[in-house]
TIKOLZA-594256 format. One record per residue (C-alpha): x, z, y; residue number from 1. Coordinates in steps of 0.5 Angstrom, whole numbers. Example, Ala and Ser with C-alpha at 12.3 -4.5 7.8 and 13.67 -1.06 7.14 Angstrom:
% TIKOLZA-594256
PT|X|Z|Y|num
PT|25|16|-9|1;
PT|27|14|-2|2;
% end
This chain:
% TIKOLZA-594256
PT|X|Z|Y|num
PT|213|282|-12|1;
PT|218|286|-8|2;
PT|219|284|-1|3;
PT|226|282|2|4;
PT|228|287|8|5;
PT|230|281|12|6;
PT|224|277|11|7;
PT|218|275|16|8;
PT|214|281|14|9;
PT|219|286|17|10;
PT|219|283|24|11;
PT|215|287|29|12;
PT|211|285|35|13;
PT|216|288|39|14;
PT|221|283|36|15;
PT|217|277|38|16;
PT|216|279|45|17;
PT|224|280|46|18;
PT|225|273|44|19;
PT|219|271|49|20;
PT|222|274|55|21;
PT|229|272|53|22;
PT|226|265|53|23;
PT|223|266|60|24;
PT|229|269|63|25;
PT|233|262|61|26;
PT|227|258|64|27;
PT|228|262|70|28;
PT|235|261|70|29;
PT|235|254|70|30;
PT|230|253|75|31;
PT|234|258|80|32;
PT|240|254|78|33;
PT|236|247|80|34;
PT|233|250|86|35;
PT|240|253|88|36;
PT|243|246|87|37;
PT|238|242|91|38;
PT|239|247|97|39;
PT|246|246|96|40;
PT|245|239|96|41;
PT|241|239|102|42;
PT|246|243|106|43;
PT|251|239|104|44;
PT|247|232|106|45;
PT|245|235|112|46;
PT|252|237|114|47;
PT|256|231|112|48;
PT|258|226|117|49;
PT|252|221|119|50;
PT|252|214|120|51;
PT|249|211|127|52;
PT|242|211|127|53;
PT|241|214|120|54;
PT|240|222|122|55;
PT|238|226|117|56;
PT|235|231|121|57;
PT|232|232|128|58;
PT|238|235|131|59;
PT|242|230|128|60;
PT|238|225|132|61;
PT|239|228|138|62;
PT|246|230|137|63;
PT|248|223|136|64;
PT|244|220|142|65;
PT|247|225|147|66;
PT|254|224|144|67;
PT|253|216|144|68;
PT|251|217|152|69;
PT|257|221|153|70;
PT|262|216|150|71;
PT|259|210|153|72;
PT|256|207|147|73;
PT|249|204|150|74;
PT|247|200|143|75;
PT|249|206|139|76;
PT|245|211|143|77;
PT|239|206|142|78;
PT|240|206|135|79;
PT|237|213|135|80;
PT|231|212|139|81;
PT|225|209|135|82;
PT|222|203|138|83;
PT|225|198|143|84;
PT|225|199|151|85;
PT|221|193|155|86;
PT|227|192|160|87;
PT|234|194|158|88;
PT|238|191|164|89;
PT|241|198|166|90;
PT|241|201|159|91;
PT|249|198|158|92;
PT|256|201|157|93;
PT|257|199|164|94;
PT|252|203|167|95;
PT|254|209|162|96;
PT|261|208|164|97;
PT|259|208|172|98;
PT|255|215|171|99;
PT|261|218|166|100;
PT|266|216|172|101;
PT|262|220|177|102;
PT|258|225|173|103;
PT|260|226|166|104;
PT|255|228|161|105;
PT|259|234|157|106;
PT|258|240|154|107;
PT|253|238|149|108;
PT|249|243|145|109;
PT|243|243|140|110;
PT|239|249|139|111;
PT|236|249|133|112;
PT|233|256|133|113;
PT|229|253|139|114;
PT|227|247|136|115;
PT|221|245|131|116;
PT|220|239|127|117;
PT|217|234|132|118;
PT|222|237|138|119;
PT|229|239|139|120;
PT|232|243|145|121;
PT|238|241|147|122;
PT|243|243|153|123;
PT|248|239|156|124;
PT|251|238|163|125;
PT|251|232|168|126;
PT|257|233|173|127;
PT|256|240|175|128;
PT|248|240|174|129;
PT|246|244|167|130;
PT|240|241|164|131;
PT|236|244|159|132;
PT|232|239|156|133;
PT|226|238|150|134;
PT|227|231|146|135;
PT|221|229|142|136;
PT|223|226|135|137;
PT|219|223|129|138;
PT|221|221|122|139;
PT|221|214|120|140;
PT|222|213|113|141;
PT|228|216|111|142;
PT|231|218|118|143;
PT|230|221|124|144;
PT|229|218|131|145;
PT|228|220|139|146;
PT|221|218|141|147;
PT|224|216|147|148;
PT|231|215|150|149;
PT|230|212|157|150;
PT|226|214|163|151;
PT|222|210|168|152;
PT|225|211|175|153;
PT|220|209|181|154;
PT|223|208|188|155;
PT|219|206|194|156;
PT|220|199|196|157;
PT|222|200|203|158;
PT|229|200|201|159;
PT|228|193|197|160;
PT|224|190|203|161;
PT|230|191|208|162;
PT|235|189|203|163;
PT|231|182|202|164;
PT|229|181|210|165;
PT|237|182|211|166;
PT|239|178|205|167;
PT|244|183|203|168;
PT|245|184|196|169;
PT|243|191|193|170;
PT|246|194|187|171;
PT|245|200|182|172;
PT|252|203|180|173;
PT|255|196|181|174;
PT|249|192|178|175;
PT|245|187|182|176;
PT|238|189|183|177;
PT|233|184|183|178;
PT|227|186|189|179;
PT|223|180|188|180;
PT|218|183|183|181;
PT|217|190|188|182;
PT|211|191|191|183;
PT|210|198|193|184;
PT|215|201|188|185;
PT|221|198|184|186;
PT|221|201|177|187;
PT|228|202|173|188;
PT|229|204|166|189;
PT|235|208|165|190;
PT|239|213|161|191;
PT|240|220|163|192;
PT|246|220|168|193;
PT|248|220|175|194;
PT|246|213|179|195;
PT|248|211|186|196;
PT|245|205|190|197;
PT|249|201|195|198;
PT|249|195|199|199;
PT|254|189|199|200;
PT|255|189|206|201;
PT|261|193|209|202;
PT|258|195|215|203;
PT|251|198|212|204;
PT|250|203|207|205;
PT|244|206|203|206;
PT|241|213|207|207;
PT|240|217|200|208;
PT|244|213|195|209;
PT|244|218|189|210;
PT|240|221|184|211;
PT|240|224|177|212;
PT|236|222|171|213;
PT|236|229|167|214;
PT|233|226|161|215;
PT|227|230|159|216;
PT|222|226|164|217;
PT|217|221|162|218;
PT|218|218|169|219;
PT|222|220|176|220;
PT|219|218|183|221;
PT|224|217|188|222;
PT|221|219|195|223;
PT|221|214|200|224;
PT|226|215|206|225;
PT|225|213|214|226;
PT|231|209|214|227;
PT|233|207|207|228;
PT|239|202|210|229;
PT|243|204|216|230;
PT|249|202|219|231;
PT|256|206|217|232;
PT|258|211|222|233;
PT|264|208|224|234;
PT|260|201|225|235;
PT|255|204|229|236;
PT|261|207|233|237;
PT|264|201|234|238;
PT|258|197|236|239;
PT|256|202|241|240;
PT|263|201|244|241;
PT|263|194|244|242;
PT|256|194|247|243;
PT|258|199|253|244;
PT|265|195|254|245;
PT|261|188|255|246;
PT|256|191|259|247;
PT|261|194|264|248;
PT|264|188|264|249;
PT|258|184|266|250;
PT|256|190|271|251;
PT|263|188|275|252;
PT|262|181|275|253;
PT|261|178|282|254;
PT|256|173|280|255;
PT|248|171|281|256;
PT|248|170|273|257;
PT|252|175|269|258;
PT|254|174|262|259;
PT|249|179|259|260;
PT|243|175|262|261;
PT|241|179|268|262;
PT|241|176|275|263;
PT|237|172|279|264;
PT|237|165|282|265;
PT|241|166|288|266;
PT|243|167|294|267;
PT|236|170|296|268;
PT|232|175|293|269;
PT|226|179|296|270;
PT|226|185|300|271;
PT|222|191|299|272;
PT|217|188|304|273;
PT|217|181|301|274;
PT|222|178|306|275;
PT|228|174|304|276;
PT|235|177|304|277;
PT|241|173|303|278;
PT|246|176|298|279;
PT|253|174|298|280;
PT|256|173|291|281;
PT|263|175|292|282;
PT|261|182|295|283;
PT|254|183|291|284;
PT|255|190|286|285;
PT|251|190|280|286;
PT|249|198|278|287;
PT|246|201|272|288;
PT|240|206|273|289;
PT|243|213|273|290;
PT|237|215|269|291;
PT|239|211|263|292;
PT|241|214|257|293;
PT|248|214|255|294;
PT|250|209|250|295;
PT|252|214|245|296;
PT|245|217|245|297;
PT|242|211|242|298;
PT|245|209|236|299;
PT|243|202|233|300;
PT|238|202|228|301;
PT|237|198|222|302;
PT|230|200|221|303;
PT|227|200|228|304;
PT|228|192|228|305;
PT|231|187|223|306;
PT|230|180|221|307;
PT|232|173|220|308;
PT|228|168|224|309;
PT|227|162|219|310;
PT|231|160|213|311;
PT|236|156|218|312;
PT|237|163|222|313;
PT|244|166|219|314;
PT|243|172|224|315;
PT|242|179|222|316;
PT|239|182|228|317;
PT|239|189|229|318;
PT|236|193|235|319;
PT|241|196|239|320;
PT|236|202|240|321;
PT|238|202|248|322;
PT|235|200|254|323;
PT|237|200|261|324;
PT|235|198|268|325;
PT|239|194|273|326;
PT|239|194|280|327;
PT|243|190|286|328;
PT|247|192|292|329;
PT|249|187|297|330;
PT|256|190|297|331;
PT|260|196|294|332;
PT|260|200|300|333;
PT|252|199|301|334;
PT|250|205|296|335;
PT|244|206|300|336;
PT|241|199|299|337;
PT|239|197|292|338;
PT|234|192|289|339;
PT|231|194|282|340;
PT|232|187|278|341;
PT|229|189|271|342;
PT|231|192|264|343;
PT|236|190|259|344;
PT|237|191|252|345;
PT|241|188|246|346;
PT|241|187|239|347;
PT|247|186|234|348;
PT|248|180|229|349;
PT|252|183|224|350;
PT|252|177|219|351;
PT|259|176|220|352;
PT|262|183|219|353;
PT|269|181|222|354;
PT|266|178|228|355;
PT|260|182|230|356;
PT|256|179|236|357;
PT|252|183|242|358;
PT|246|179|244|359;
PT|243|181|251|360;
PT|236|181|253|361;
PT|233|181|260|362;
PT|226|182|263|363;
PT|226|181|270|364;
PT|222|186|274|365;
PT|215|184|277|366;
PT|218|183|284|367;
PT|223|178|282|368;
% end
């Protein structure tokens, strides 16, 4: 039987290999198309806008978080953070607004080349300060989150102890601060940003009020300062002028007992030899020791002495940081004869800022 040239026995092994190669090529093409499609979808998926708290990449989580901070949206910023802060008193829109008004968070840039699957490097500015920060991230279910989006800030308790002792309100960016739980330190949970303490008293201010939380710290410790609260310069100058004026008037009094508290039970005093000397009240002259430091060199100090004595005492007592020695001359013309009488000092009551009261303290010398 004669075979037809088109039948199978005329198909060579090379022909079968060609069919196999063509089939494999088709499969490779399909696979490559699938890979390209998946890659294109992933690229599109990562590039398209994402919802709050639904970051599809590590960098999206950090970008979303920092952008929310810059726009003053505290809840949205926290949506990009895994977990919940144990204290959120200061993680608010109000606090972010205060920070943005003084030192805005700007120029946000995420560096993908310097990032990894568990760490994202970002650069931004808080006011004029440029920050390079690394944020740790994790994936939970479908989305990516920051491991932490807040910083623990510890502040020495001396500031709060003074505020408590003086019964004045301390604020952080306008938010009242509770000091009842402070021991050696007071802790605050804060977003990255600029913060400032203030005291609600027109004559006082916080010595070192401002600090910046950069964002990549796990904890910030603010060092203690020697004088946490102080009188404003204008207030101290006014108090010094008032005290000096009052003392000048007292020194000019022709009285055995002056309004500043120094004096004696006239009309007699003991002389240097123990003799009794009669002093005429109309001609006596009070003097201030020439070695006494000028008032301008001794500004009132809150730290040196401050207190409210007893629950019913409405006074805020601040030591004047000044002391002088007074002496007595029988008359203004008798400048060579004088009798040391004692030392004087003063403290200030600033409980009523519009009516500051100077209180004088007199300690008679042992001869009197």
